[in-house]
BALOBA-1460 file (C-alpha; in Angstrom, 3 decimals):
// residues 293
<rec num="1" residu="m" x="113.840" y="157.761" z="40.202"/>
<rec num="2" residu="a" x="115.141" y="156.405" z="37.381"/>
<rec num="3" residu="t" x="113.730" y="157.625" z="34.022"/>
<rec num="4" residu="l" x="111.264" y="155.018" z="31.470"/>
<rec num="5" residu="r" x="114.399" y="155.229" z="28.919"/>
<rec num="6" residu="e" x="116.834" y="154.232" z="31.605"/>
<rec num="7" residu="i" x="114.697" y="151.005" z="32.440"/>
<rec num="8" residu="q" x="113.867" y="150.153" z="29.440"/>
<rec num="9" residu="q" x="117.892" y="150.220" z="28.205"/>
<rec num="10" residu="k" x="118.250" y="147.835" z="31.234"/>
<rec num="11" residu="i" x="115.436" y="145.494" z="30.116"/>
<rec num="12" residu="g" x="116.813" y="145.310" z="27.024"/>
<rec num="13" residu="a" x="120.793" y="144.662" z="28.276"/>
<rec num="14" residu="v" x="119.487" y="142.125" z="30.481"/>
<rec num="15" residu="r" x="117.297" y="140.391" z="27.312"/>
<rec num="16" residu="k" x="120.727" y="140.184" z="25.315"/>
<rec num="17" residu="t" x="122.314" y="138.889" z="28.422"/>
<rec num="18" residu="r" x="119.833" y="136.066" z="28.530"/>
<rec num="19" residu="q" x="119.991" y="134.916" z="24.831"/>
<rec num="20" residu="i" x="123.498" y="134.653" z="25.637"/>
<rec num="21" residu="t" x="123.636" y="132.601" z="28.644"/>
<rec num="22" residu="k" x="121.225" y="130.167" z="27.105"/>
<rec num="23" residu="a" x="122.985" y="130.096" z="23.899"/>
<rec num="24" residu="m" x="126.226" y="128.928" z="26.272"/>
<rec num="25" residu="n" x="123.932" y="126.691" z="27.895"/>
<rec num="26" residu="m" x="122.469" y="125.034" z="24.359"/>
<rec num="27" residu="v" x="126.860" y="124.740" z="23.467"/>
<rec num="28" residu="a" x="127.366" y="123.177" z="26.935"/>
<rec num="29" residu="a" x="124.571" y="120.339" z="26.381"/>
<rec num="30" residu="a" x="125.559" y="119.485" z="23.095"/>
<rec num="31" residu="k" x="129.685" y="119.640" z="24.582"/>
<rec num="32" residu="l" x="128.293" y="117.556" z="27.149"/>
<rec num="33" residu="r" x="126.802" y="114.892" z="25.269"/>
<rec num="34" residu="g" x="129.756" y="113.858" z="23.256"/>
<rec num="35" residu="a" x="131.800" y="114.480" z="26.289"/>
<rec num="36" residu="q" x="129.725" y="111.907" z="28.616"/>
<rec num="37" residu="m" x="129.798" y="108.992" z="26.098"/>
<rec num="38" residu="r" x="133.593" y="108.777" z="25.929"/>
<rec num="39" residu="m" x="133.356" y="108.614" z="29.327"/>
<rec num="40" residu="e" x="131.316" y="106.027" z="29.705"/>
<rec num="41" residu="g" x="132.991" y="104.311" z="26.839"/>
<rec num="42" residu="f" x="136.090" y="104.126" z="28.792"/>
<rec num="43" residu="e" x="134.665" y="103.464" z="32.003"/>
<rec num="44" residu="p" x="134.223" y="99.666" z="31.766"/>
<rec num="45" residu="y" x="137.716" y="99.239" z="30.526"/>
<rec num="46" residu="a" x="139.073" y="100.919" z="33.245"/>
<rec num="47" residu="t" x="137.069" y="99.194" z="35.675"/>
<rec num="48" residu="k" x="138.282" y="95.653" z="34.167"/>
<rec num="49" residu="f" x="141.790" y="97.148" z="34.102"/>
<rec num="50" residu="a" x="141.655" y="97.584" z="37.546"/>
<rec num="51" residu="e" x="140.036" y="94.567" z="38.624"/>
<rec num="52" residu="v" x="142.876" y="92.817" z="36.332"/>
<rec num="53" residu="l" x="145.733" y="94.143" z="37.987"/>
<rec num="54" residu="g" x="143.754" y="93.719" z="41.868"/>
<rec num="55" residu="n" x="143.822" y="90.238" z="41.063"/>
<rec num="56" residu="l" x="147.493" y="90.128" z="39.920"/>
<rec num="57" residu="a" x="149.141" y="92.071" z="42.877"/>
<rec num="58" residu="a" x="146.831" y="89.857" z="45.606"/>
<rec num="59" residu="r" x="149.225" y="87.016" z="44.157"/>
<rec num="60" residu="i" x="152.657" y="88.186" z="43.855"/>
<rec num="61" residu="e" x="154.831" y="89.683" z="46.528"/>
<rec num="62" residu="p" x="154.394" y="94.093" z="46.134"/>
<rec num="63" residu="d" x="158.430" y="94.455" z="45.641"/>
<rec num="64" residu="i" x="158.813" y="93.298" z="42.336"/>
<rec num="65" residu="h" x="158.601" y="96.733" z="40.905"/>
<rec num="66" residu="p" x="160.164" y="99.817" z="42.204"/>
<rec num="67" residu="l" x="156.844" y="101.377" z="41.108"/>
<rec num="68" residu="l" x="155.313" y="99.528" z="44.129"/>
<rec num="69" residu="v" x="157.790" y="100.019" z="46.580"/>
<rec num="70" residu="k" x="156.792" y="102.762" z="49.004"/>
<rec num="71" residu="r" x="160.120" y="105.498" z="49.622"/>
<rec num="72" residu="e" x="160.867" y="105.755" z="53.483"/>
<rec num="73" residu="s" x="161.172" y="109.695" z="53.453"/>
<rec num="74" residu="v" x="158.967" y="111.389" z="51.349"/>
<rec num="75" residu="t" x="160.545" y="115.014" z="50.951"/>
<rec num="76" residu="r" x="159.468" y="116.001" z="47.042"/>
<rec num="77" residu="v" x="155.874" y="115.291" z="45.738"/>
<rec num="78" residu="e" x="154.962" y="116.293" z="42.350"/>
<rec num="79" residu="l" x="150.852" y="117.026" z="41.460"/>
<rec num="80" residu="l" x="149.184" y="116.310" z="38.593"/>
<rec num="81" residu="h" x="146.160" y="119.426" z="38.310"/>
<rec num="82" residu="f" x="143.364" y="119.382" z="36.380"/>
<rec num="83" residu="t" x="141.181" y="122.343" z="36.080"/>
<rec num="84" residu="g" x="139.127" y="123.700" z="33.130"/>
<rec num="85" residu="d" x="140.518" y="125.996" z="30.031"/>
<rec num="86" residu="r" x="137.702" y="128.744" z="30.093"/>
<rec num="87" residu="g" x="135.526" y="130.210" z="32.772"/>
<rec num="88" residu="l" x="131.587" y="130.775" z="33.241"/>
<rec num="89" residu="c" x="131.516" y="127.512" z="34.967"/>
<rec num="90" residu="g" x="130.463" y="128.323" z="38.854"/>
<rec num="91" residu="s" x="132.897" y="127.318" z="41.485"/>
<rec num="92" residu="f" x="134.176" y="124.599" z="39.149"/>
<rec num="93" residu="n" x="137.813" y="125.611" z="38.813"/>
<rec num="94" residu="a" x="137.670" y="127.712" z="42.034"/>
<rec num="95" residu="n" x="136.773" y="124.340" z="43.953"/>
<rec num="96" residu="l" x="139.944" y="122.717" z="42.243"/>
<rec num="97" residu="i" x="141.980" y="125.216" z="43.074"/>
<rec num="98" residu="n" x="141.300" y="125.293" z="46.336"/>
<rec num="99" residu="q" x="141.221" y="122.083" z="46.876"/>
<rec num="100" residu="a" x="145.213" y="121.948" z="45.335"/>
<rec num="101" residu="e" x="146.625" y="124.869" z="47.581"/>
<rec num="102" residu="k" x="145.417" y="122.589" z="50.752"/>
<rec num="103" residu="w" x="146.730" y="119.701" z="49.057"/>
<rec num="104" residu="i" x="150.161" y="121.438" z="49.028"/>
<rec num="105" residu="k" x="150.230" y="123.704" z="52.367"/>
<rec num="106" residu="n" x="149.423" y="120.447" z="54.302"/>
<rec num="107" residu="e" x="152.450" y="118.292" z="52.450"/>
<rec num="108" residu="e" x="155.101" y="121.602" z="53.181"/>
<rec num="109" residu="g" x="153.918" y="121.516" z="56.809"/>
<rec num="110" residu="r" x="155.459" y="117.624" z="56.566"/>
<rec num="111" residu="g" x="158.311" y="119.839" z="54.628"/>
<rec num="112" residu="a" x="157.811" y="118.318" z="51.643"/>
<rec num="113" residu="v" x="158.465" y="119.993" z="48.453"/>
<rec num="114" residu="c" x="155.330" y="120.448" z="46.054"/>
<rec num="115" residu="k" x="156.003" y="120.775" z="41.999"/>
<rec num="116" residu="l" x="153.072" y="120.881" z="40.083"/>
<rec num="117" residu="t" x="152.012" y="119.330" z="36.648"/>
<rec num="118" residu="t" x="148.820" y="121.651" z="35.491"/>
<rec num="119" residu="v" x="146.198" y="120.654" z="32.468"/>
<rec num="120" residu="g" x="144.001" y="123.613" z="31.914"/>
<rec num="121" residu="k" x="144.507" y="127.499" z="31.568"/>
<rec num="122" residu="k" x="142.719" y="128.365" z="34.277"/>
<rec num="123" residu="g" x="144.805" y="126.447" z="37.220"/>
<rec num="124" residu="g" x="148.122" y="127.046" z="35.149"/>
<rec num="125" residu="d" x="147.706" y="130.854" z="35.204"/>
<rec num="126" residu="y" x="146.515" y="130.594" z="39.060"/>
<rec num="127" residu="f" x="149.593" y="128.782" z="40.251"/>
<rec num="128" residu="a" x="152.470" y="130.831" z="37.770"/>
<rec num="129" residu="k" x="151.145" y="133.952" z="38.655"/>
<rec num="130" residu="r" x="151.638" y="133.043" z="42.428"/>
<rec num="131" residu="n" x="155.195" y="131.734" z="42.232"/>
<rec num="132" residu="y" x="154.604" y="127.637" z="42.637"/>
<rec num="133" residu="e" x="156.960" y="125.494" z="41.092"/>
<rec num="134" residu="v" x="155.505" y="124.672" z="37.942"/>
<rec num="135" residu="i" x="157.055" y="121.961" z="35.916"/>
<rec num="136" residu="d" x="154.782" y="121.718" z="32.909"/>
<rec num="137" residu="r" x="151.399" y="123.139" z="31.790"/>
<rec num="138" residu="h" x="148.931" y="122.022" z="29.029"/>
<rec num="139" residu="v" x="146.247" y="124.111" z="27.545"/>
<rec num="140" residu="n" x="143.624" y="123.337" z="25.304"/>
<rec num="141" residu="l" x="143.668" y="119.421" z="25.327"/>
<rec num="142" residu="y" x="139.966" y="118.381" z="26.139"/>
<rec num="143" residu="g" x="138.639" y="116.425" z="23.310"/>
<rec num="144" residu="k" x="141.734" y="116.316" z="21.444"/>
<rec num="145" residu="v" x="143.491" y="113.985" z="23.829"/>
<rec num="146" residu="d" x="143.998" y="110.130" z="23.207"/>
<rec num="147" residu="i" x="145.609" y="107.141" z="25.602"/>
<rec num="148" residu="s" x="149.300" y="107.864" z="23.360"/>
<rec num="149" residu="f" x="149.008" y="111.483" z="24.973"/>
<rec num="150" residu="a" x="148.645" y="109.856" z="28.566"/>
<rec num="151" residu="n" x="151.249" y="107.626" z="27.673"/>
<rec num="152" residu="k" x="153.675" y="110.374" z="27.148"/>
<rec num="153" residu="m" x="153.084" y="111.994" z="30.347"/>
<rec num="154" residu="t" x="153.318" y="108.697" z="32.206"/>
<rec num="155" residu="a" x="156.692" y="108.192" z="30.981"/>
<rec num="156" residu="g" x="157.841" y="111.877" z="31.989"/>
<rec num="157" residu="f" x="156.260" y="110.777" z="35.768"/>
<rec num="158" residu="i" x="158.052" y="107.388" z="35.852"/>
<rec num="159" residu="d" x="161.360" y="108.970" z="34.528"/>
<rec num="160" residu="r" x="160.941" y="111.931" z="36.928"/>
<rec num="161" residu="y" x="160.298" y="108.956" z="40.270"/>
<rec num="162" residu="s" x="163.150" y="106.998" z="39.144"/>
<rec num="163" residu="a" x="165.806" y="109.648" z="38.762"/>
<rec num="164" residu="g" x="164.926" y="110.729" z="42.394"/>
<rec num="165" residu="e" x="162.771" y="113.840" z="41.482"/>
<rec num="166" residu="a" x="159.886" y="112.804" z="43.161"/>
<rec num="167" residu="d" x="159.144" y="110.968" z="45.845"/>
<rec num="168" residu="e" x="155.361" y="110.606" z="45.344"/>
<rec num="169" residu="v" x="153.281" y="111.477" z="42.778"/>
<rec num="170" residu="y" x="149.853" y="112.349" z="42.723"/>
<rec num="171" residu="l" x="146.366" y="113.291" z="40.372"/>
<rec num="172" residu="m" x="143.347" y="116.282" z="41.090"/>
<rec num="173" residu="y" x="140.639" y="116.223" z="38.617"/>
<rec num="174" residu="s" x="137.135" y="116.537" z="39.006"/>
<rec num="175" residu="r" x="135.227" y="113.238" z="39.011"/>
<rec num="176" residu="f" x="131.522" y="113.596" z="37.402"/>
<rec num="177" residu="v" x="128.831" y="112.061" z="39.922"/>
<rec num="178" residu="s" x="126.045" y="113.326" z="38.316"/>
<rec num="179" residu="m" x="124.629" y="116.742" z="36.499"/>
<rec num="180" residu="s" x="124.485" y="118.696" z="39.681"/>
<rec num="181" residu="r" x="127.408" y="117.418" z="41.299"/>
<rec num="182" residu="q" x="131.221" y="117.084" z="40.523"/>
<rec num="183" residu="v" x="133.810" y="115.896" z="43.203"/>
<rec num="184" residu="p" x="137.285" y="117.207" z="43.421"/>
<rec num="185" residu="t" x="139.246" y="113.970" z="43.814"/>
<rec num="186" residu="l" x="142.716" y="113.008" z="44.843"/>
<rec num="187" residu="t" x="144.592" y="109.685" z="43.879"/>
<rec num="188" residu="k" x="147.895" y="108.436" z="43.970"/>
<rec num="189" residu="l" x="149.849" y="107.885" z="41.272"/>
<rec num="190" residu="i" x="152.932" y="107.032" z="42.004"/>
<rec num="191" residu="p" x="154.138" y="104.372" z="43.798"/>
<rec num="192" residu="i" x="151.516" y="102.561" z="42.702"/>
<rec num="193" residu="e" x="148.524" y="101.258" z="45.166"/>
<rec num="194" residu="p" x="146.733" y="98.480" z="42.624"/>
<rec num="195" residu="p" x="142.631" y="98.461" z="43.817"/>
<rec num="196" residu="r" x="142.471" y="95.660" z="46.478"/>
<rec num="197" residu="l" x="139.187" y="94.251" z="48.296"/>
<rec num="198" residu="e" x="138.473" y="95.470" z="51.483"/>
<rec num="199" residu="e" x="137.801" y="92.820" z="54.041"/>
<rec num="200" residu="g" x="134.203" y="91.804" z="54.091"/>
<rec num="201" residu="e" x="134.129" y="93.213" z="50.443"/>
<rec num="202" residu="q" x="132.656" y="90.805" z="47.519"/>
<rec num="203" residu="d" x="134.585" y="90.906" z="44.354"/>
<rec num="204" residu="v" x="132.171" y="91.508" z="41.295"/>
<rec num="205" residu="g" x="134.282" y="89.288" z="39.201"/>
<rec num="206" residu="g" x="133.322" y="86.523" z="41.356"/>
<rec num="207" residu="a" x="136.363" y="84.311" z="42.040"/>
<rec num="208" residu="a" x="137.341" y="84.229" z="38.653"/>
<rec num="209" residu="e" x="141.157" y="83.096" z="38.470"/>
<rec num="210" residu="y" x="142.964" y="84.105" z="36.016"/>
<rec num="211" residu="l" x="145.327" y="82.254" z="33.918"/>
<rec num="212" residu="c" x="148.341" y="84.224" z="32.759"/>
<rec num="213" residu="e" x="150.720" y="83.915" z="30.275"/>
<rec num="214" residu="p" x="153.226" y="84.979" z="30.737"/>
<rec num="215" residu="d" x="153.583" y="84.498" z="34.407"/>
<rec num="216" residu="p" x="151.838" y="86.674" z="36.840"/>
<rec num="217" residu="e" x="155.292" y="89.344" z="37.451"/>
<rec num="218" residu="a" x="155.989" y="89.639" z="34.131"/>
<rec num="219" residu="l" x="152.495" y="90.564" z="33.343"/>
<rec num="220" residu="l" x="152.048" y="92.928" z="36.345"/>
<rec num="221" residu="i" x="155.329" y="94.855" z="35.103"/>
<rec num="222" residu="e" x="153.774" y="95.052" z="32.082"/>
<rec num="223" residu="l" x="150.357" y="96.673" z="33.235"/>
<rec num="224" residu="l" x="151.561" y="98.930" z="35.673"/>
<rec num="225" residu="p" x="152.668" y="101.797" z="33.312"/>
<rec num="226" residu="k" x="149.700" y="101.056" z="31.704"/>
<rec num="227" residu="h" x="147.568" y="101.818" z="34.917"/>
<rec num="228" residu="i" x="149.140" y="105.184" z="35.473"/>
<rec num="229" residu="s" x="147.272" y="105.777" z="31.541"/>
<rec num="230" residu="v" x="144.753" y="104.549" z="32.291"/>
<rec num="231" residu="q" x="144.295" y="107.254" z="35.443"/>
<rec num="232" residu="i" x="145.471" y="109.906" z="33.834"/>
<rec num="233" residu="y" x="143.245" y="109.242" z="30.671"/>
<rec num="234" residu="n" x="140.146" y="108.521" z="32.711"/>
<rec num="235" residu="a" x="140.654" y="112.163" z="34.932"/>
<rec num="236" residu="f" x="140.676" y="113.591" z="31.565"/>
<rec num="237" residu="l" x="137.197" y="112.543" z="30.699"/>
<rec num="238" residu="q" x="135.859" y="112.661" z="33.543"/>
<rec num="239" residu="n" x="136.763" y="116.315" z="34.200"/>
<rec num="240" residu="e" x="136.332" y="117.505" z="30.943"/>
<rec num="241" residu="t" x="132.689" y="116.024" z="31.407"/>
<rec num="242" residu="s" x="132.379" y="117.414" z="34.996"/>
<rec num="243" residu="e" x="133.236" y="121.173" z="33.164"/>
<rec num="244" residu="h" x="130.771" y="121.269" z="30.823"/>
<rec num="245" residu="a" x="127.984" y="120.154" z="33.401"/>
<rec num="246" residu="a" x="129.409" y="122.746" z="35.706"/>
<rec num="247" residu="r" x="128.929" y="125.215" z="32.704"/>
<rec num="248" residu="m" x="125.635" y="124.297" z="31.892"/>
<rec num="249" residu="a" x="124.219" y="124.385" z="35.742"/>
<rec num="250" residu="a" x="125.883" y="127.745" z="36.042"/>
<rec num="251" residu="m" x="124.264" y="129.494" z="32.143"/>
<rec num="252" residu="d" x="120.742" y="127.664" z="33.236"/>
<rec num="253" residu="n" x="121.312" y="129.840" z="36.869"/>
<rec num="254" residu="a" x="122.147" y="132.577" z="35.141"/>
<rec num="255" residu="s" x="119.421" y="132.490" z="32.375"/>
<rec num="256" residu="k" x="116.909" y="131.856" z="35.337"/>
<rec num="257" residu="n" x="118.598" y="135.060" z="37.290"/>
<rec num="258" residu="c" x="117.851" y="136.789" z="33.957"/>
<rec num="259" residu="n" x="114.238" y="136.025" z="33.818"/>
<rec num="260" residu="e" x="113.614" y="137.188" z="37.387"/>
<rec num="261" residu="l" x="115.560" y="140.778" z="36.752"/>
<rec num="262" residu="i" x="113.391" y="141.306" z="33.565"/>
<rec num="263" residu="d" x="110.305" y="140.746" z="35.982"/>
<rec num="264" residu="s" x="111.593" y="143.228" z="39.101"/>
<rec num="265" residu="l" x="112.569" y="145.653" z="36.100"/>
<rec num="266" residu="t" x="109.172" y="145.517" z="34.128"/>
<rec num="267" residu="l" x="107.336" y="146.006" z="37.390"/>
<rec num="268" residu="v" x="109.542" y="148.764" z="38.135"/>
<rec num="269" residu="y" x="108.858" y="149.745" z="34.552"/>
<rec num="270" residu="n" x="105.116" y="149.784" z="35.616"/>
<rec num="271" residu="k" x="105.206" y="151.338" z="38.238"/>
<rec num="272" residu="a" x="107.102" y="154.626" z="36.708"/>
<rec num="273" residu="r" x="105.154" y="154.470" z="34.155"/>
<rec num="274" residu="q" x="101.911" y="154.850" z="36.073"/>
<rec num="275" residu="a" x="103.251" y="157.301" z="38.354"/>
<rec num="276" residu="a" x="104.120" y="159.538" z="35.380"/>
<rec num="277" residu="i" x="100.802" y="159.391" z="33.521"/>
<rec num="278" residu="t" x="98.882" y="160.076" z="37.012"/>
<rec num="279" residu="a" x="101.446" y="163.554" z="37.407"/>
<rec num="280" residu="e" x="99.842" y="164.144" z="34.043"/>
<rec num="281" residu="l" x="96.671" y="163.912" z="34.561"/>
<rec num="282" residu="m" x="97.023" y="165.924" z="37.734"/>
<rec num="283" residu="d" x="98.902" y="168.789" z="36.032"/>
<rec num="284" residu="i" x="96.031" y="168.524" z="33.252"/>
<rec num="285" residu="v" x="92.900" y="168.828" z="36.007"/>
<rec num="286" residu="g" x="95.032" y="171.128" z="37.756"/>
<rec num="287" residu="g" x="95.279" y="173.321" z="35.061"/>
<rec num="288" residu="a" x="91.741" y="172.715" z="33.743"/>
<rec num="289" residu="e" x="90.535" y="174.044" z="37.342"/>
<rec num="290" residu="a" x="92.803" y="177.228" z="37.497"/>
<rec num="291" residu="l" x="90.626" y="177.728" z="33.908"/>
<rec num="292" residu="k" x="87.260" y="177.936" z="35.911"/>
<rec num="293" residu="g" x="88.581" y="179.718" z="38.197"/>
């Protein structure tokens, strides 16, 4: 059995760990508030943008722009993949990486060559070490990115698609649903599939008919690259918020585990202390009886 000093040292180490996890929980909560405010502030714009794009796409032919036309043969695909820059956030990064690997194997099974553009240190390191073809890596961008950076990424994807280096481009990120739920989400970026209402679905914007100046075709052509940028920027905000929420939950669970471990070690310490006292009393009583004899 461990000595009393060893048990005390273990309790002290767990208490220090609990202080660290509590501090990280508070930091994650503070960062989460800021990220969530940015995400919720951008969401109405993204929703309205998709509504306008869907309205325009329903009024014109789908083959007016190369970004709308699906290619007959898909042999080269590219994935824009998001993870976090740091760990200690539970299974957040692992879920995104596992989903990406399953998707890549499925695409390779269909005969396509897959290339990656990664955002986040964890995913970039993982795929680079396993010899996946990584075109570009971006690290330490969360909280610093604006729509202009998303525009630059969009221009790169469009250039590679136009040059025939990619037949399809996809986006994978973690969508923030709630504090306890973040869902890995796969979205096709190129060719663009404008949002359309399903049969029987009600349009949240009503039956409004937009008056377009210039004509709908020219306006849609202008909005298509911006639509890609909006999705990429939204993915940055969603993934950042999801990462902070996952880290906050992980650190909260770690603090609870520390409390349980301290209680368990305290019980062991009390039992060991009681056993030591009992042994000392028995030695005293035994010595006294021996003197009497």
